[in-house]
N, C-alpha and C positions, 0 to 999 in steps of 0.2 A: 087283225085283232085290234080292238079299241085301246085307247090310251088308258093308263092305269098306274098302279104303284106296285113295285116289287118289294116285298118286306125285307127288312134289314137282315133277317135270318137267312136269306137267300143270296146275300151280297158278299162275295169273297172279301175277307179282310176288313169287314165293317168295324169301326166307322171310317177307316181310311182305306178304300179299295186300292188294289194295285195301281200304280201310276198310270199305266196305259189303258186301263179298263174303260174309263169314261170315253176316251177318244175312240177306242175300238167300237163301242156301242153307238156313238154318234156317227161314225163313218158308215157303219152298217145301215143305220136309218137313212142317211143321205144317199147311199148307193141304191137303196130300195125306193127312193123317191118319197120317203115319208117325211112330211114337214113337222117341225117342232124340235124342241131341245130337251135334253135330259137335265135333271137337277136332283141333288141329294137333299133329304130333309131327315129329321128324326124318325119319320115314318117309313123311310126307305128311298128307293130310286124311282122317281116319277119319270114316265116315259110316254111318248106319243104312240108307241106300239109295244105292248107287253110281250107278245110272241117273238118279235124280232129281237128285242133286247134280252129276253130270256135265253134265246138261242146263242147269242154272243156270250152271255154269262156262263152258260154250260160248256161252251167250247173254247173259252178264252185261255190261251196258253201263256201269253205275256212274253216278255223278252227272257232270254236265258238268265239274265241277272235277277229279274223278278221271281222266276221260278226257283232259283237257287236261294234267294232271300226267304221266300215263303217256306221252303223246305227246312232251312236252317232255323228259322223262327219256330216252326212247329216242333222240330226235334228238341229244341231247348225247352219248350213247354213240356214235352213228353219226358225229358230227362228229369225235370223238376218233380214231376209226378212220381216217377219210379224212385227217385231219391227219397221221397216221403214214405213210400211203401217199404223201403229197405231200412227204415228207422228201427233199430233193434230195441231201443227203449220202449217204443210203442208196441212192438211185437211182444216183448216180455210182459208189459203191463196188460195190454189187450182188453182190460176191463171185463174179463171173463174168469170163470172158475175152472176152466178147462186146463188140465195139466199138459204142458208142452212135452212132446217127445221128439226125438230126432226125426222120426218119420213125418210128424206134423209140421215141424219147422222146415224140413227139406222140401216137402210138398208145397208149402206156402211160398218159399223163396223161388222154387222152380216155376210156379205159376206166375209170380211177379216177373221173373226174367223172360219167360216165354211170351207173356202179354206184351212186354216192352219190345221184344225183338219182332213180334208180328206187326206191331204198329209202326215201328221204325222202318221195316221193310215196305210197308204200304206207303209211307211217306216218300221213301226213296224211289219207289216205282211210279209215283204219280207223275203224269205227263203234263198236267195243267195246274195253274194256281188254284182253280176251283176244286180239283181233285185232291190237292194237298189239304185244303181247308175242310174237305169233306171227311177226312180221316178223323173219326171220333176217338180222341185219346183218353176220354174220361170213362170208357166202359171196359169191362172185363177184368178189373182189378179184384183180387181175392180179398175177402174179409179176414181180419186178424183171427187166427184160430183161438 
């Protein structure tokens, strides 16, 4: 495949990808006999072979320390989100005229907790840095009743 640019949205950990990622991509290019170097810019990762570099990006596991760091960082971000959804003042205010009932509040809190647990399990189960970063922690949160 020809040279090209991999957009920043496809680069794990952008703007600072995992420490060994660039070296793994360059090694793969070198082993395949593909001439040229990689470099990062605000537009993404420029590569002499997009297919080769994309394959490394999708399969990059990284060291166990990198994977642990990626998981811990992602789970902290997830915790911050869930903490915002368990804000009882915002729940009580809600900017709605809907009367709160025990059932409504219970359902809301259960949905927040279940979404959090599902996403945390997905992060824990991820086997690569790219898989950790692919867990979308911003979806599935219930609206305030």
